[in-house]
N, C-alpha and C positions, 0 to 999 in steps of 0.2 A: 592546566586551567584551560578555559575555553579559547577557541581561535578567534572568535568574534567579540569585539568590544562595542557596546552601544553607549555613546555619550549622550546623556539625557539632561533635560531641564525640567524642573518642577513647575507645573502650571498652577498659577494662583486662581485663575478663572476655570471653574469646572462646569459640567453640564454641556448641553448642546452649543450654547453660545461660546463657551471657552474652547470647545473642540473646533468650531468654525474659525475662530480667531487664530488658533494654532495653524490650521491649514492655510489660511491667508498669508501667514508669515513664512510659509515654505517648510512647515514641520508636519509630522504625523503625530496626532495625539494618541495617548495610551494610558493604561492603568497598571500600576504595580501593586500586587496583592499577595497574600499568603504569609507564611512564616510567623503567624501569631501577631502580626502587626496590622495597623489600619491601612486601608488602600490609599495610594498616593497617585494623584493625576500627574502624568509626565508627558513629555514630547521629545521627539528625535528629529533632527534635520532630515527632510524627506530624501534628498539625494543620497545621504549616507545610509539611510534605512533601506532604500531600494537596492543599493550596491550590496549590502549584507544579505538582504532577502533573496536575491537572485543567485547567490552562491549555493543555495539549497541547504545551507548549514545554520540557518537561523531558526526557522519554525520547528519546534519540537526538539531543540537541542540546547545544551548548556552553553550559555554565553555570559560575558561579564558586563554588568551594568556599571557605568561610571558616572558619578555626580560630584564634580569638583575633585577633591582628593579622596573621596570615598569610593569604594568598589564592592560589589557583591555578586555572587553567582545567581543567575536567574534562568528560568525556562520560558522561551517564547511559546505561549500556549495557543494563541489564536491571532489571526490577522484578517480584518474585514476589508473588502475591495469594492470600489465603485463598479457596478455591473456593466457600465458602458465603457468607461475609460480604463478600467482595471487598475486605477490609482489606489494605493493603500490609504484607507480612511481611518483605521483605528487598530490598535494592537493591545494584547494582554500579556503581561509578564508575571510570572509566579516566582516568588522568592524561594530558594532552596539552599540546602547545604550540599556541597558537591558530592559528598559521600552518602547522602540521603537516598533511600530507596523511594522512587516515585512511581506513579501510575501514568502511563502515556500510551497513545496509539502510534504504532510504527507500520509503515507500508510493507506489503508483501510483494516480492518480485519473483517471477517464474523464469528460470533460465534453462538453456540447452534444449529448447524445443526442437532444434535441428538435429539433435542426437536421439530423439525419441521416435522409434519406428511407428508408433501409433498415429502420429500426424501424417506420415507418408501413406498410411492406410486409410486416410480420410477422417481421422479423429479430430475433434475440436475441443479446446480447453474452455470449460465453463468455470468462471471464477465466482466463488461464493463469498469470499471475504477479500477485499482489497487491502485491508489493514487489520491488525490485531492489537488489542489492548494488553499491555504487559506491565509487570513490575520489574524495575531495573534501577541500579544505582545511577544517580543523575549524571555522573561523569563517565558512564559507560553506555550511553544510549546508542544503539546501533543505527546506522544510516537506513537500513532496511532489513527485512528477514527474507531468506531465500529458500525457494523450493526448487530442487534440481529435478527436471523432468526426464533426464536421461535414464533409460532402463524401464520406465513405466510403460504399461500396456493399455490397450483399449479397454474401457470400462473401469479403470482404476479410480478409486476415490482417494483424493489427496487430503490428508489430515494434519493436525498440529504436529504429530510425531514425524511427519515428512519434512518439517521445516528445520533448516540448519540453525540451531539456537545456541548462542553463547551460554556458558555455564551459569552466569549470573542473571539470566533472563528467565522469568517465569510468566506464563500466561495468567491472566486474571480469572479465566475459566478453568476450573480445576476438577470438575466432576465428570469430565468425559474427554475423549480424544476427538475434538470437534473438527468439522469439515472445513477445509480451505477452498477446495475446488474439486473438479472431476474431469476425466478425459472421456468424452462421450462420442459415440458413433454418430456421425452426421447422416442426415437423410440421403445425401449424395452417395456416401459410402454404402449405405444399406441398399440403395438402388443398384449400385455397381455390383454388389455381391449377389443380388437377386438375378441380375442379367447373366452373370457368370454361371450361376447355378442352372438357369434355364438353358444356356448354351451347352453346358455339360450334360444335362438330361437329354437334349436333342441329339447330341453326338453319340451318347450311349445307345439311344433308341435306334439311330441310323445303323449302328453296327450289328443289330440283331436282325436275322432274316425275317422277312415279312411273314413267312409261314409260322414262325415261332411267336411273333407278335400277336397272331390271330389264335394262338393256342392249338394250331393244327400240326400234324406230323406228315411227312412225305413217305409213302411206301415205295420200295424199290421193285 
């Protein structure tokens, strides 16, 4: 089962007023929805919520919601933050069966840049997608999806087929091998290559006798 347990209270007062009252009492208001049941207004102690949130294993993962003696698996779908204080203001939980296949976005991480010769040649990584929406069993949601850059070359396009994907993960986009990113040649690398070409041409020209450069021959 899930590693994180959220002990929640059901809020009787809903709407903006009820949410403000929950925050004043030291709680974070939220909504529990899905599973073919009516939405329920809930709240969680803010200190406990922050502790679980900053583990990185709350948002987008299977967790256990507890209310009294009852418990059920849920997915934390969204958390809203105060733009100034970064305090959590509201959260959404979705009821699920732990073996249910769900649709969720998972972040993409690129690894082994230091083992990719393209970056030593002046290449830069252009990220097209920072996350990908997938179908996956609720109890097998990966922390992230990984693209290994080792062995890639300048100009390579990185696609979904380059992502290391568990066997039970499927992308929601199925009609193409969509782009995740690309290794592009930077303007600095282009300039350096041009300088090297110019120097090579100058050196080659310097090795040719002046008479041959003018198209003349010398008679003995």
